C-alpha angles and dihedrals in degrees: 000000000000113000094215100046099029089224137093119255090241092056092049093049100038105022092240139059116252122254113267131187087263094054097043109096118228096195095083121138089226110090094207091053091051091049092048093049092046093050091047092052092048091049091050091052091048092049092049090051092048092049091051091050092048090049091051091050092048092049092049090051093047091048090058090064096038120105129199101232125170119199127198132198108278096028114139119240142172123244109217098182113111095215094064112104102204 
């Protein structure tokens, strides 16, 4: 959802939001449709799980390099930005 418009880009372009695994009904009388919806929902759950695991790995790696540093007013520091004219 776009913060400025309050709508999704798909809705603004197409006049409706796309079908998602949550909006696809699994109680169809057509067996192939039920199978498709079920597989799509299972894939979504798997992807969400994989994304959570990847996020945990990335956080663990980032935490290795992270330091707990406390600064006080008057502490000296180094500006590493090339646009500073000091």
